[in-house]
PDB file with SEQRES, HELIX, SHEET and CRYST1 records, atoms N, CA, C and O in Angstrom:
SEQRES   1 A   50  UNK UNK UNK UNK UNK UNK UNK UNK UNK UNK UNK UNK UNK          
SEQRES   2 A   50  UNK UNK UNK UNK UNK UNK UNK UNK UNK UNK UNK UNK UNK          
SEQRES   3 A   50  UNK UNK UNK UNK UNK UNK UNK UNK UNK UNK UNK UNK UNK          
SEQRES   4 A   50  UNK UNK UNK UNK UNK UNK UNK UNK UNK UNK UNK                  
HELIX    1 AA1 UNK A    2  UNK A   49  1                                  48    
CRYST1    1.000    1.000    1.000  90.00  90.00  90.00 P 1           1          
ATOM      1  N   UNK A   1      18.913 -21.842 -34.149  1.00  0.00           N  
ATOM      2  CA  UNK A   1      18.182 -22.951 -34.760  1.00  0.00           C  
ATOM      3  C   UNK A   1      18.999 -24.238 -34.708  1.00  0.00           C  
ATOM      4  O   UNK A   1      18.472 -25.302 -34.383  1.00  0.00           O  
ATOM      5  N   UNK A   2      20.289 -24.137 -35.030  1.00  0.00           N  
ATOM      6  CA  UNK A   2      21.120 -25.340 -35.040  1.00  0.00           C  
ATOM      7  C   UNK A   2      21.262 -25.949 -33.664  1.00  0.00           C  
ATOM      8  O   UNK A   2      21.272 -27.173 -33.531  1.00  0.00           O  
ATOM      9  N   UNK A   3      21.374 -25.118 -32.628  1.00  0.00           N  
ATOM     10  CA  UNK A   3      21.521 -25.629 -31.272  1.00  0.00           C  
ATOM     11  C   UNK A   3      20.257 -26.381 -30.841  1.00  0.00           C  
ATOM     12  O   UNK A   3      20.339 -27.363 -30.104  1.00  0.00           O  
ATOM     13  N   UNK A   4      19.109 -25.927 -31.292  1.00  0.00           N  
ATOM     14  CA  UNK A   4      17.871 -26.593 -30.893  1.00  0.00           C  
ATOM     15  C   UNK A   4      17.731 -27.976 -31.543  1.00  0.00           C  
ATOM     16  O   UNK A   4      16.962 -28.816 -31.076  1.00  0.00           O  
ATOM     17  N   UNK A   5      18.465 -28.193 -32.599  1.00  0.00           N  
ATOM     18  CA  UNK A   5      18.440 -29.516 -33.252  1.00  0.00           C  
ATOM     19  C   UNK A   5      19.593 -30.373 -32.746  1.00  0.00           C  
ATOM     20  O   UNK A   5      19.415 -31.574 -32.543  1.00  0.00           O  
ATOM     21  N   UNK A   6      20.746 -29.801 -32.541  1.00  0.00           N  
ATOM     22  CA  UNK A   6      21.939 -30.571 -32.179  1.00  0.00           C  
ATOM     23  C   UNK A   6      21.832 -31.146 -30.770  1.00  0.00           C  
ATOM     24  O   UNK A   6      22.177 -32.307 -30.547  1.00  0.00           O  
ATOM     25  N   UNK A   7      21.363 -30.355 -29.831  1.00  0.00           N  
ATOM     26  CA  UNK A   7      21.301 -30.841 -28.443  1.00  0.00           C  
ATOM     27  C   UNK A   7      20.356 -32.039 -28.293  1.00  0.00           C  
ATOM     28  O   UNK A   7      20.758 -33.039 -27.697  1.00  0.00           O  
ATOM     29  N   UNK A   8      19.123 -31.986 -28.804  1.00  0.00           N  
ATOM     30  CA  UNK A   8      18.274 -33.185 -28.712  1.00  0.00           C  
ATOM     31  C   UNK A   8      18.838 -34.379 -29.477  1.00  0.00           C  
ATOM     32  O   UNK A   8      18.675 -35.525 -29.057  1.00  0.00           O  
ATOM     33  N   UNK A   9      19.499 -34.108 -30.593  1.00  0.00           N  
ATOM     34  CA  UNK A   9      20.091 -35.200 -31.360  1.00  0.00           C  
ATOM     35  C   UNK A   9      21.207 -35.881 -30.575  1.00  0.00           C  
ATOM     36  O   UNK A   9      21.325 -37.106 -30.603  1.00  0.00           O  
ATOM     37  N   UNK A  10      22.013 -35.111 -29.888  1.00  0.00           N  
ATOM     38  CA  UNK A  10      23.072 -35.692 -29.048  1.00  0.00           C  
ATOM     39  C   UNK A  10      22.476 -36.478 -27.875  1.00  0.00           C  
ATOM     40  O   UNK A  10      22.974 -37.547 -27.520  1.00  0.00           O  
ATOM     41  N   UNK A  11      21.424 -35.951 -27.287  1.00  0.00           N  
ATOM     42  CA  UNK A  11      20.769 -36.670 -26.195  1.00  0.00           C  
ATOM     43  C   UNK A  11      20.184 -37.986 -26.679  1.00  0.00           C  
ATOM     44  O   UNK A  11      20.294 -39.007 -26.001  1.00  0.00           O  
ATOM     45  N   UNK A  12      19.566 -37.964 -27.846  1.00  0.00           N  
ATOM     46  CA  UNK A  12      18.995 -39.188 -28.410  1.00  0.00           C  
ATOM     47  C   UNK A  12      20.099 -40.201 -28.741  1.00  0.00           C  
ATOM     48  O   UNK A  12      19.926 -41.398 -28.509  1.00  0.00           O  
ATOM     49  N   UNK A  13      21.208 -39.741 -29.271  1.00  0.00           N  
ATOM     50  CA  UNK A  13      22.341 -40.630 -29.567  1.00  0.00           C  
ATOM     51  C   UNK A  13      22.873 -41.260 -28.282  1.00  0.00           C  
ATOM     52  O   UNK A  13      23.221 -42.441 -28.267  1.00  0.00           O  
ATOM     53  N   UNK A  14      22.937 -40.489 -27.218  1.00  0.00           N  
ATOM     54  CA  UNK A  14      23.413 -41.035 -25.938  1.00  0.00           C  
ATOM     55  C   UNK A  14      22.478 -42.120 -25.422  1.00  0.00           C  
ATOM     56  O   UNK A  14      22.936 -43.125 -24.877  1.00  0.00           O  
ATOM     57  N   UNK A  15      21.174 -41.926 -25.588  1.00  0.00           N  
ATOM     58  CA  UNK A  15      20.203 -42.934 -25.158  1.00  0.00           C  
ATOM     59  C   UNK A  15      20.379 -44.216 -25.959  1.00  0.00           C  
ATOM     60  O   UNK A  15      20.368 -45.311 -25.397  1.00  0.00           O  
ATOM     61  N   UNK A  16      20.541 -44.082 -27.273  1.00  0.00           N  
ATOM     62  CA  UNK A  16      20.706 -45.276 -28.109  1.00  0.00           C  
ATOM     63  C   UNK A  16      21.998 -46.020 -27.791  1.00  0.00           C  
ATOM     64  O   UNK A  16      22.011 -47.250 -27.778  1.00  0.00           O  
ATOM     65  N   UNK A  17      23.065 -45.305 -27.537  1.00  0.00           N  
ATOM     66  CA  UNK A  17      24.331 -45.959 -27.188  1.00  0.00           C  
ATOM     67  C   UNK A  17      24.228 -46.687 -25.861  1.00  0.00           C  
ATOM     68  O   UNK A  17      24.770 -47.781 -25.706  1.00  0.00           O  
ATOM     69  N   UNK A  18      23.540 -46.091 -24.913  1.00  0.00           N  
ATOM     70  CA  UNK A  18      23.337 -46.748 -23.629  1.00  0.00           C  
ATOM     71  C   UNK A  18      22.492 -48.000 -23.791  1.00  0.00           C  
ATOM     72  O   UNK A  18      22.767 -49.022 -23.163  1.00  0.00           O  
ATOM     73  N   UNK A  19      21.467 -47.928 -24.627  1.00  0.00           N  
ATOM     74  CA  UNK A  19      20.599 -49.079 -24.859  1.00  0.00           C  
ATOM     75  C   UNK A  19      21.383 -50.217 -25.498  1.00  0.00           C  
ATOM     76  O   UNK A  19      21.147 -51.382 -25.179  1.00  0.00           O  
ATOM     77  N   UNK A  20      22.304 -49.901 -26.388  1.00  0.00           N  
ATOM     78  CA  UNK A  20      23.121 -50.959 -27.020  1.00  0.00           C  
ATOM     79  C   UNK A  20      23.953 -51.676 -25.969  1.00  0.00           C  
ATOM     80  O   UNK A  20      24.057 -52.903 -25.989  1.00  0.00           O  
ATOM     81  N   UNK A  21      24.535 -50.933 -25.066  1.00  0.00           N  
ATOM     82  CA  UNK A  21      25.327 -51.556 -24.003  1.00  0.00           C  
ATOM     83  C   UNK A  21      24.459 -52.426 -23.116  1.00  0.00           C  
ATOM     84  O   UNK A  21      24.887 -53.494 -22.678  1.00  0.00           O  
ATOM     85  N   UNK A  22      23.247 -51.979 -22.850  1.00  0.00           N  
ATOM     86  CA  UNK A  22      22.341 -52.747 -22.007  1.00  0.00           C  
ATOM     87  C   UNK A  22      21.946 -54.056 -22.698  1.00  0.00           C  
ATOM     88  O   UNK A  22      21.954 -55.113 -22.067  1.00  0.00           O  
ATOM     89  N   UNK A  23      21.610 -53.995 -23.955  1.00  0.00           N  
ATOM     90  CA  UNK A  23      21.236 -55.207 -24.696  1.00  0.00           C  
ATOM     91  C   UNK A  23      22.422 -56.162 -24.772  1.00  0.00           C  
ATOM     92  O   UNK A  23      22.255 -57.376 -24.660  1.00  0.00           O  
ATOM     93  N   UNK A  24      23.608 -55.615 -24.961  1.00  0.00           N  
ATOM     94  CA  UNK A  24      24.803 -56.478 -25.006  1.00  0.00           C  
ATOM     95  C   UNK A  24      24.993 -57.166 -23.661  1.00  0.00           C  
ATOM     96  O   UNK A  24      25.321 -58.352 -23.615  1.00  0.00           O  
ATOM     97  N   UNK A  25      24.792 -56.441 -22.569  1.00  0.00           N  
ATOM     98  CA  UNK A  25      24.927 -57.011 -21.241  1.00  0.00           C  
ATOM     99  C   UNK A  25      23.925 -58.123 -20.982  1.00  0.00           C  
ATOM    100  O   UNK A  25      24.255 -59.149 -20.388  1.00  0.00           O  
ATOM    101  N   UNK A  26      22.686 -57.904 -21.438  1.00  0.00           N  
ATOM    102  CA  UNK A  26      21.653 -58.930 -21.266  1.00  0.00           C  
ATOM    103  C   UNK A  26      22.038 -60.176 -22.070  1.00  0.00           C  
ATOM    104  O   UNK A  26      21.867 -61.302 -21.602  1.00  0.00           O  
ATOM    105  N   UNK A  27      22.554 -59.964 -23.269  1.00  0.00           N  
ATOM    106  CA  UNK A  27      22.978 -61.120 -24.082  1.00  0.00           C  
ATOM    107  C   UNK A  27      24.078 -61.908 -23.411  1.00  0.00           C  
ATOM    108  O   UNK A  27      24.079 -63.138 -23.451  1.00  0.00           O  
ATOM    109  N   UNK A  28      25.008 -61.215 -22.797  1.00  0.00           N  
ATOM    110  CA  UNK A  28      26.089 -61.913 -22.088  1.00  0.00           C  
ATOM    111  C   UNK A  28      25.547 -62.669 -20.884  1.00  0.00           C  
ATOM    112  O   UNK A  28      25.997 -63.781 -20.605  1.00  0.00           O  
ATOM    113  N   UNK A  29      24.594 -62.091 -20.168  1.00  0.00           N  
ATOM    114  CA  UNK A  29      23.991 -62.775 -19.021  1.00  0.00           C  
ATOM    115  C   UNK A  29      23.246 -64.025 -19.450  1.00  0.00           C  
ATOM    116  O   UNK A  29      23.349 -65.068 -18.805  1.00  0.00           O  
ATOM    117  N   UNK A  30      22.500 -63.921 -20.530  1.00  0.00           N  
ATOM    118  CA  UNK A  30      21.751 -65.084 -21.030  1.00  0.00           C  
ATOM    119  C   UNK A  30      22.722 -66.179 -21.478  1.00  0.00           C  
ATOM    120  O   UNK A  30      22.499 -67.365 -21.232  1.00  0.00           O  
ATOM    121  N   UNK A  31      23.789 -65.762 -22.131  1.00  0.00           N  
ATOM    122  CA  UNK A  31      24.804 -66.741 -22.576  1.00  0.00           C  
ATOM    123  C   UNK A  31      25.429 -67.425 -21.386  1.00  0.00           C  
ATOM    124  O   UNK A  31      25.605 -68.643 -21.403  1.00  0.00           O  
ATOM    125  N   UNK A  32      25.772 -66.677 -20.350  1.00  0.00           N  
ATOM    126  CA  UNK A  32      26.376 -67.286 -19.144  1.00  0.00           C  
ATOM    127  C   UNK A  32      25.398 -68.248 -18.477  1.00  0.00           C  
ATOM    128  O   UNK A  32      25.797 -69.308 -17.995  1.00  0.00           O  
ATOM    129  N   UNK A  33      24.125 -67.881 -18.450  1.00  0.00           N  
ATOM    130  CA  UNK A  33      23.120 -68.782 -17.885  1.00  0.00           C  
ATOM    131  C   UNK A  33      23.007 -70.056 -18.685  1.00  0.00           C  
ATOM    132  O   UNK A  33      22.890 -71.138 -18.109  1.00  0.00           O  
ATOM    133  N   UNK A  34      23.040 -69.955 -19.997  1.00  0.00           N  
ATOM    134  CA  UNK A  34      22.987 -71.150 -20.866  1.00  0.00           C  
ATOM    135  C   UNK A  34      24.193 -72.036 -20.667  1.00  0.00           C  
ATOM    136  O   UNK A  34      24.073 -73.261 -20.667  1.00  0.00           O  
ATOM    137  N   UNK A  35      25.349 -71.435 -20.498  1.00  0.00           N  
ATOM    138  CA  UNK A  35      26.553 -72.232 -20.265  1.00  0.00           C  
ATOM    139  C   UNK A  35      26.478 -72.945 -18.918  1.00  0.00           C  
ATOM    140  O   UNK A  35      26.928 -74.084 -18.795  1.00  0.00           O  
ATOM    141  N   UNK A  36      25.921 -72.292 -17.920  1.00  0.00           N  
ATOM    142  CA  UNK A  36      25.772 -72.927 -16.609  1.00  0.00           C  
ATOM    143  C   UNK A  36      24.819 -74.127 -16.697  1.00  0.00           C  
ATOM    144  O   UNK A  36      25.078 -75.171 -16.098  1.00  0.00           O  
ATOM    145  N   UNK A  37      23.744 -73.981 -17.427  1.00  0.00           N  
ATOM    146  CA  UNK A  37      22.796 -75.081 -17.606  1.00  0.00           C  
ATOM    147  C   UNK A  37      23.455 -76.228 -18.364  1.00  0.00           C  
ATOM    148  O   UNK A  37      23.274 -77.398 -18.026  1.00  0.00           O  
ATOM    149  N   UNK A  38      24.218 -75.876 -19.389  1.00  0.00           N  
ATOM    150  CA  UNK A  38      24.922 -76.912 -20.155  1.00  0.00           C  
ATOM    151  C   UNK A  38      25.932 -77.660 -19.302  1.00  0.00           C  
ATOM    152  O   UNK A  38      26.038 -78.882 -19.401  1.00  0.00           O  
ATOM    153  N   UNK A  39      26.671 -76.949 -18.470  1.00  0.00           N  
ATOM    154  CA  UNK A  39      27.649 -77.584 -17.597  1.00  0.00           C  
ATOM    155  C   UNK A  39      26.957 -78.516 -16.595  1.00  0.00           C  
ATOM    156  O   UNK A  39      27.443 -79.614 -16.324  1.00  0.00           O  
ATOM    157  N   UNK A  40      25.841 -78.079 -16.058  1.00  0.00           N  
ATOM    158  CA  UNK A  40      25.086 -78.910 -15.107  1.00  0.00           C  
ATOM    159  C   UNK A  40      24.553 -80.163 -15.801  1.00  0.00           C  
ATOM    160  O   UNK A  40      24.608 -81.258 -15.242  1.00  0.00           O  
ATOM    161  N   UNK A  41      24.042 -80.000 -17.008  1.00  0.00           N  
ATOM    162  CA  UNK A  41      23.524 -81.145 -17.749  1.00  0.00           C  
ATOM    163  C   UNK A  41      24.643 -82.156 -18.031  1.00  0.00           C  
ATOM    164  O   UNK A  41      24.428 -83.363 -17.919  1.00  0.00           O  
ATOM    165  N   UNK A  42      25.819 -81.675 -18.390  1.00  0.00           N  
ATOM    166  CA  UNK A  42      26.943 -82.576 -18.631  1.00  0.00           C  
ATOM    167  C   UNK A  42      27.345 -83.298 -17.357  1.00  0.00           C  
ATOM    168  O   UNK A  42      27.662 -84.486 -17.395  1.00  0.00           O  
ATOM    169  N   UNK A  43      27.338 -82.601 -16.233  1.00  0.00           N  
ATOM    170  CA  UNK A  43      27.699 -83.236 -14.956  1.00  0.00           C  
ATOM    171  C   UNK A  43      26.696 -84.320 -14.582  1.00  0.00           C  
ATOM    172  O   UNK A  43      27.091 -85.384 -14.104  1.00  0.00           O  
ATOM    173  N   UNK A  44      25.417 -84.070 -14.791  1.00  0.00           N  
ATOM    174  CA  UNK A  44      24.391 -85.068 -14.486  1.00  0.00           C  
ATOM    175  C   UNK A  44      24.544 -86.260 -15.423  1.00  0.00           C  
ATOM    176  O   UNK A  44      24.428 -87.408 -14.994  1.00  0.00           O  
ATOM    177  N   UNK A  45      24.804 -85.993 -16.689  1.00  0.00           N  
ATOM    178  CA  UNK A  45      24.992 -87.086 -17.638  1.00  0.00           C  
ATOM    179  C   UNK A  45      26.202 -87.941 -17.241  1.00  0.00           C  
ATOM    180  O   UNK A  45      26.149 -89.169 -17.324  1.00  0.00           O  
ATOM    181  N   UNK A  46      27.279 -87.299 -16.816  1.00  0.00           N  
ATOM    182  CA  UNK A  46      28.476 -88.044 -16.394  1.00  0.00           C  
ATOM    183  C   UNK A  46      28.163 -88.885 -15.162  1.00  0.00           C  
ATOM    184  O   UNK A  46      28.616 -90.026 -15.066  1.00  0.00           O  
ATOM    185  N   UNK A  47      27.391 -88.337 -14.211  1.00  0.00           N  
ATOM    186  CA  UNK A  47      27.031 -89.101 -13.018  1.00  0.00           C  
ATOM    187  C   UNK A  47      26.169 -90.300 -13.364  1.00  0.00           C  
ATOM    188  O   UNK A  47      26.299 -91.356 -12.744  1.00  0.00           O  
ATOM    189  N   UNK A  48      25.286 -90.152 -14.352  1.00  0.00           N  
ATOM    190  CA  UNK A  48      24.392 -91.251 -14.710  1.00  0.00           C  
ATOM    191  C   UNK A  48      25.098 -92.344 -15.494  1.00  0.00           C  
ATOM    192  O   UNK A  48      24.691 -93.504 -15.439  1.00  0.00           O  
ATOM    193  N   UNK A  49      26.127 -91.998 -16.209  1.00  0.00           N  
ATOM    194  CA  UNK A  49      26.829 -93.014 -17.018  1.00  0.00           C  
ATOM    195  C   UNK A  49      27.927 -93.714 -16.238  1.00  0.00           C  
ATOM    196  O   UNK A  49      28.427 -94.750 -16.676  1.00  0.00           O  
ATOM    197  N   UNK A  50      28.309 -93.173 -15.096  1.00  0.00           N  
ATOM    198  CA  UNK A  50      29.370 -93.816 -14.300  1.00  0.00           C  
ATOM    199  C   UNK A  50      28.832 -94.882 -13.404  1.00  0.00           C  
ATOM    200  O   UNK A  50      29.592 -95.516 -12.673  1.00  0.00           O  
TER     201      UNK A  50                                                      
END                                                                             
């Protein structure tokens, strides 16, 4: 009885841990994209003010 509960619970925990890493990765990608946009905007602003 215990094995029938423990094995699915471990599998479910593995899925949740993988999902956390995936969400963290997406957050880092979005942040990097935002920083690239910010850098480009600053460069354009510098070009327009010079």
